[in-house]
N, C-alpha and C positions, 0 to 999 in steps of 0.2 A: 564224189570226193568232197564237194562243198558241204554236203549234208554231214559227212563224217567229221569235218573240221568244226562245224557248229556244235555237234554232240560232244566233241572233245573239249571245246571251249566251255560249254555248259558244265561239264563234269569238273573241269579245273576250277571254275568259279565256285561250284558247290563245295569242293574240297577246301578251297581257300577260306570261304566264309565260315565253314565249320571249324577249321583249324584255328581261326581267330577267337572262337568261343562265342557265347551268347553276348548280346549287346549289353554293355555295362551302363547302369543307371548313373546319371550325374550325381555327384556327392555335394549337394548344396546345403549349407547351414546358415541360417535357419531354413527349414523346409518350406518351399513356396506353397502358396495356396493351390496352384494348379501347374503341373509340369507334364507336358506331353512330348515324348521323344518321337522324332520323325526319322525318315530314312536319310542317310547320307551325313556328311560332315562339311563344315566350313573350314577351309584352309586359309590361314592368314597369308596374304601376299607379302612379298619382300618390301614392297612400297605400299604403306598403309595410309589411306586417306580417311579422315573422320570428318563427317559433317555434323555441326552442332550449332544451335542458335547462339548468336552473340549475346553477351550480357555478363555482368560481373558475377551473378549468382552461379554461373556455370563454369567460370574460369578454373576453379579448383578441381571440379569434376573432370573437365577435359584434360587438364594438366596431369591429373592423377592417372587417367587412362593412357595418355601418351607415354608417360614414364614407365608404367607397368607393362606396356607392350614393347617399347623400344629397347629398354635396358637388357632384359634377358634374351630377347631374340636377336638383337643387333640390327633390326630392320629400321628403315627410314619411316617415321610416323609423322604425318602432318595433320593439321586440323584447320578448318575454315567454316564460315557460315554458308558457303555455297560450293558444294562439291558434288556435281551431278552423278558421278560414277563412284561415289564413296563406298568403301568396303563396310564401314560402320556408320550408321546414322543415328543420331540422338535427336528426338523430336519432342517438342512440347505440344500437347493437344490444343487445337484451336477451340474445340468444344470439350468441356470437361467430361471425362469418362467417370460416371458416378461410382462405379465399382472400385476404382482405384483410390479415391479420396486424395488426401494431401501427400501421402508418402508411397503410394503404390506405383506399379509400373507394368508394362507389357514388354516382353523380350521375345523377338522372333529371330531365330537363327536358321538360315537355309544354306545350301551349298553355294548360293550366289552372294549373299551378304548378311549383315546383321542389322536389325532395326530395333531400337529401343525407344519406347514412347512413355510419357507420363504427363500428369497434369501440372506438375511443379518441378523445379530444379531438384528438390529433395528426392523425388521419385526417381529421377534420372540417376542421381548419385547412388541410390540403393540398387538400382538396376545394374549399374556398372560393377558393384561388388559381386552380384550374382554372376555376371558375365565372366569376370576374371576367375571365378571358381569353376567355370566350365572348361577352362584351358588346362593343359597338363600342369602338374605340380611345379614344374620348373619355371613357370611364369612368376613365381614368388622370389626368384633369385635376384640379388642385387648386382649381379654381373652377368655378362653374356654367357649363354650355355649353347654348346653345339650338339648336333645329332639329335635334335628333338623335332618331332612333327607337330608343328603348332596348329593343331586342329581343335575344333569345337563341335560337339555333336549337334545335329539339327534338332531344335526344340521349339516349342511354343510355351511360354511361361506367362501366367497372369498372377500377380502377387500384390499383397498389401498387408499391413500389420494388424494384429489382433488388438493391441493396446498402444496408446499414444505415448505412455511413459515407459521407456525401456532404458533402465539406468544401471550404472555401475558406480559404487561409492569407493573413492580412493582416499584413504587416510594418510595425510602428509604431515600429521602432527607427531605421532608416536616416533616415526622416523621420517626425516625430511627427504623429499624428492625434488630435484631441480625442475625448472620450468620446461627444459628440454625433455626430461623424462616424463613429465605430465603430458606433453605433446605426443610423445611416443605411445603413451597409454591410450590417448585419444585415437591415434592412428590405428592401433590394434582393435579397439572396441568398435569403430565404425565399420570395419570389415565384416562384422556380424550384425550390423544394422542397429546397434545401440545409438540412442539419440540424446542421452542425458548423462553428464558427469556430475555426480554428487561429490563436491570437493570439501572434505573435512579439514578445516583450516586451523582450528584451535582445540587444545586439550591440555591436560596436566603437564604434558611433556614438551609443549612448544606452542607459541603463538606465531603464526606463519604469514600474516597479512599486515602490511604497513598501514597504520592509521595516523594521518596527519594530526599533530597536536598531542599525540600520546606516544612519544618516542620510546619510552621504556618497554612497550609491548614487544618491540623487535630488538632493542638494545640489550634488554635483560631476558625477556620472556621467550626468546627464540633459541636459547642456548642451554645445553645441559652437558653432562659428562658422558663421553662415549663408553658404552658397556657392551659386552658380547657374552652370550650365554642364554639363559632362559629369563626373559623379561618378567618382572614381577617378583623375582627371587634375588635380584642383585643386592649386594651390600651397599649401605648408604655411602655416597661419595664423601671422601675426606675433604676438608676445607681447602687443601692445597692442590686438589685435582683440577686440571684446567676445564673451564666451562666454555668450550669452543666447538662443541658438536651440535649441529643443527643448521639453521638458516631460515630465510623468510623470502617472501615475494614483495618487491616494490610494487607500487600501484601501476607503474608502467609495465612491469612483468604481468600483472593481472590482466591489464588491457590487452596485452599481446596474446596471452593464452585464450582469453575470451574471444578475440577476433579469429584466432586459429581454429577454435572449436566451431564458431559460427560458420566459417567457410566450409566446414564438414558437416553442417546441419546438426550440430550438437549444442544443446543448452547446458549451461553450467549452473548448478544449484550450490551456492556457497553455504557452508555451515559454520556458525560461531556457537560452540556448545556451552550453554548456560542453563541454570545457575550452577549446576555441578560441573565437574571436569574443567574447572576454571583456575587451577593452581598457577598456571603460567601468567594469567592476568593478575592474580592476587600478588604473586611475587613481584610483578612489575609495579603494581599500585596497591600496597597493603591496606590502604583505607577502604578498599572495596569489600573487605572482610568484616564479619561481626565479631571476630575472635581476636583477643589480645595475643600478642606474640606472632601474628602473621608476618610481621616485618623480619622475622628470623627464618621464614620458609625459603626453600629453594625450588627451582624448577625440577620436576621429577626426572630421574634418569633410569627408572625401571625398578627402583627399590619398592618394597611393599608400603602402600599408604592406605589400604583398605582391608578390612576384615570381612570376608564373605562367608564365614563359617555359620552365621545366623541367617543366611539368605539375603534377599533384597528388601528394602534398601540396605546397602552395606553400612558397617560401622567405620567411620573415618578415623584414621590415626592423625591426620592433619585436616584442617578445614579447607576443602577445595571448592567451597561454594561462595558465590557472590551473595552479599547480605541483602535479603529482600526488604529489610527495614531501614535501609540507608539510601537517602535521596541521591547521594553521590553516584550510586550504582546506576540509577536511571538516567542521570546526566551522562555517565560513561556510555551506557547502552545507546543513547540517542546519538552521540558522536560516532560510535562504531557503525550503527545501522545506517546513518545518513551516508557515510562513505561507501559502505558495502552496497547500498542500493544504487549509488551512482556508478559503481564499477561493474555491476552485474545486471544486464538487462532482463534476465529471467524474472518471471512474475512472482516467484516464491523466494523467501529467505528462510533457511533452516536454523532454528535456534535451540536445537538439542532438547533439553528437558529430561534426559535420562539419568538414572542412577545417582540422583542427588541424595547424599547422606543426610540424615535428620538429627544425628546425635548432638552436633554442635548447635543447631537451631533450637533444639529442645531446652538447652540450658542458657540460651542467650537472652539477656534482659531486653535487648533491643527487639528481638523477635516476639517476646512475651508482650511487650508494650504495643507492638503492631497488632497482634492478635486481639488484644483488648480494645484497641481503637477501632479496628475494622470488623469486630464481631466474628473473628475466625476461631473455629472450635478445634481444628486439627492441623497438624503440620502439612499434610497434603493440600489443605485449603490455603496455607501460606504460599506453597509453590504455585497454586492456581492463581493467587493474587499477583505474584510476580509475573506469571505468564500473561495475564490480562494486561498488565501495565506495559510489558514489552510488545504485546500484540498491537496495542494502540500506537506505539512508536512506529512499528513496521507499517501499519495502515497509513500513517501520516506521510510516509515516503512513497505511497502509491504501490505498495507491495502487499503480499499475503504471507502469513506465517505458516510454516509447517514444522512439526516437531515429532519426536519419538512418542510412542503411545502413552507414556507416563503423563503427558500434559493434560490428559482428560481425567486424572484420578481425583482432583480436588473439587470438581464441579463443572458447570456449564461454561463453555467458551463460545465465542461467535462462530456461526456456521461457516464463515470464511476461513477459519483455521483448519488446515489440513493435517492429517495424521499419517505418520509413517509407522507401520506396525512391525515391530521387530521381535517381540516376545511371543512368537507364534502368530497365528492368524486371528486369535480371539479379539485382541485390541482393535484390529482393523474392522472386524465384523461389527463390534459394538459401536465404533465411531461412524461407520456407514449407516447403521440403523438410526443414529442420531442426526444424520444429514450432513456429515462431514465428508469431504473428499479424502480418499485413502490411497496410499501407495503401500503395497504389500512387500515386505522385506523380512520374512520370518527366519529366525535362526534355524528352524527345522529344515529349510530347503536352500536358503540364500546366503548363508554366512560362509564366504569362501576363504576366510582366515582359519577355519576349522581344518583339522587334519583330514587328509583324503584317504588314509589307510591306517594301518596299525601304528601305534606310537613307537613301536620298536624300530620303525623305519622313518616315519615322518617327523618333522620338527614339532616338538611336543606342545600341545595346547589342551584345553580342558574338554574338548568335544571333537567328534568326527562327523564329517559330511561326505559321504561317498558320491561319486558321479551319478550312479543310478538313482540315488535318493534326490539329488539336485534336479534330475530330469523329471521327477514327479511334481515339481512345483506348478501349481495352478493359482494365479492371483485372484481368480474370481470364485468365491464360495457359492454354493448352490442357492443359499437362502438370502442372498444379498442383491439389491438392485444394482445392476451393472453400471448405471450412470454415476455411481459414487466411487467406483474402483478405477482410478486413473491408470493403473498398471503396476509395475513392480520393478525391483532392482536387486542386484547382488551386492554385498558389502565386503570390501577388503580392508579390514582393520590391520594395522601394521605393527602391533607390538612385537611380533616375532618375524617381521619382514624387514630385513636390513638393507636390501638392495633391489635394483630393478629386475635382475634375472629371477630372483625369488618371487617378486611380485607377479611376474609372468607365470611362474610355476604354480602359484596359488590360484591364479585367475583361469588358466586354461588347463583342462577342457571344461571345467564346470561352468565357465562363462559361456561356452557354446550351448550347454544345456539350458541355462537361464534364458539366453537369447531366443532359443526355439520356443520356450514356454511363453515368451512375451510377444513374439511375432507370429508364429505359425498357428493355424487353426487347431483347436484342442483335439478334434477328431482325427487329425492326421498324425498325432504324436504316437510313436512306436519305438520302444527302447531298442529292440534288435536292429531295426532299420537305422535308427539314429547312431548306434555304436558303429555300424558299418561305415557311416559317413565320418564319424570321429576318427577312425583309423586312417581314412584318406587325408583328413586334416592334420593328423600327426605328421604324415609325410610332407605335407605342404609347409607345416611349421618348421620342420627340419630344414627345408630349403630356405625358408625365410629367416632362419636362425632365431626363431622365437622359442623360448623355453616353455615346456608344458610338463605336467605331472603324468607319469605312466602308471600311477597308483591303481588304476582300474584293473590292471593285470595282476596285481598282488592279491594273494588269498587273505581271507580273514581267519582269525583263530578263535575258537570257542573251547574253553577248558572247563571240565567238570570232574566230579569224582563219583564213582559208582558206589554201590552199597558196601563194598569191601574197602573203600577208601582209595581205590586205584585211580590214577589220573587217566582221563579220556580226553583226547584232542580231536576236535572236528575242524576241518578246513572248508571254508566256503569260498565261492567265487561269484563275481558280478557278471562274468561273460560265460555263456554256456559252453562254447567250443574250446575251452581251455583244458589242458591236462596239467595236473600238479604232481611234481616229482619231489621225493624227500629222502633225507638220510638222517640217522642218529649218530653216525660214526665220525662226525666232524669234517668229513670231506665235502667237496663242493658238488652238489647234485646236478645232473643234466638229464636228458631224456633216455639215458641208459639205466637210470636208477629206478627204484620201485615207484610205481604210479599210485597216487592216493586214490583209494576206492571206498574206504569205510573208516570210521573213527580209529585213531591210533592209540596204542598204549606204549609209552616209551620203555626201552629196556631199563633194567634196574639201576645201572650206574651211568646212564646217559646224562650228558650235561647240556646238550642243545639239540634242537630240531632245526635242520636247514631245509628250506623249501625253495622251489623255483617253478615258474609256469611256462608252458610251451603252447604254441598254436601250430599244430602239425609238427614239423621238424624245426620250427623256428622258436628260439627263446624270446619271449616277450616280457616276462616279469623279471624283477630283480631277485638275486639270491638273498633270502632273508634268514638270518640266524636268530632263532628264538630260544632264549635260555629256558630250560625245564623249570628252574626255580621261579621264573616269572609266570609260567603257566600254572604252577601250583598255587602261587599267590592269587592269581585271577580266579582259580577254581574255589579257593577258600573264601574269597571276597565276593564271589559271583560277579566279578567285574570283567566283562568281555567286550571287546570292540567289534561290532558287526560291520 
């Protein structure tokens, strides 16, 4: 009888284990260096004790973990420096683990307890981010959730970053975001192990940082007229339209955000964009311009001020450049850089250098006199003269200058000047070969202000960057000495980003792709595996109420005409296991409609193609209505968005 009972129990266990399906891999982003799944799970007890070393550097980490465990579970979570029976232990290594470096960690989860170790508090902080991703998605909830088994799979993880510079650029000039929203952005980025916020603080549309002794920068330069629609096409504001849209950060605000970031192991790189993109400064202090009539300028509200039809550099309709031949400009820059250097402890200050138009300089008598005096032959050499002058100011404050890749066009700069390569990878490669430190931030992979799908659906801008393309980002070119490549970052320019929810939509999931490119080993990157984890994080973001773009599920449209002039429509997809359903009859397709299998020819009088994507029996894509006339235009112009 006893033998029969054992056999029955074994059979029941076998059936149960198979009914539960195969063991599911943890969905961690970015992918750890090493993750080994073990047998069993750790179940969070209803009274949770955390043991962690005492110290100010760990207070935020411990508080973060306590909050994220206690709020959704409703459990009692305590922490102390001595808890012999702790369910979760955070440990700083007494002897450095050479593999981990400054930001790595080891995470061991067994059915008995969780042990997280690192060489530094930063490593423990990143290990906590990974630990929380091992819990069920409901751990992201901001309120208590019932009927959840708070379990973590048993794992052994060893992890450390590939690059030390893992950044996101947040443009608060084109549209202003409050200090609380900036903190919110920091909170979201650190969950994916970003460690640098590039804060774009000044541009033509607003000066966002208080500078003592230069009150007009924020009294005048921080405000424009509120416009909604497509930035860059707005009508010029009328004189009586109120200039009350915008804002700025006081120096106390800046200190508060810097401290907030520091507690989360994030450095902040401030950017004051000069000599171009300086209209807000010129409106505040017209004497900084070479051009007569600058005192009539206004802070840009999104109306056209540049003609890009001839390529770069653009032809300016108003002179938005600081005058390189005016000594008052260098006095201004000294005052600004002095205070920026005091507010931001990070070793670099970003001074822009991009897209400075030349047409006003070319006809300026002041600039011509400067060129003769200094022996400058070309306008790029004039900009290089400006950059060298401000670089000396930066160096005098104990900082290093970093700028967009245009800063190298006029000639040699000190090797201490770093280059942020945005016009593809080429500028970064050239800078590295000249011995400059480089941060890769190319439009081709890392401009997350670009559309994520077809312009018929997405907020329209001049280029598209799909998730799968962003995931191909590799900051380290094969023929470059890796010691010069500090890392990379994604850039969120906000001309078309009006609010925080849309900032989230534009950042995620492409921010996850860039995070993995900067943290994870190159050889571990795998698109199919990554996207499986992305879908898990879509669910987690739903619980956390963080907005993201589902554009990866939407098809691409390619239109062409055959030899007889008939329109042919090809539909592409980023994700292999999607099915596309369509209709030409103006009704709303679902998975009972025709499935796309080969190029389509629209019926003679059809006016629109509607499409939708499914994964199995679940709709995942948005219904997209594409006008046939739009497809004909694309076929004629050979303009297709892939």
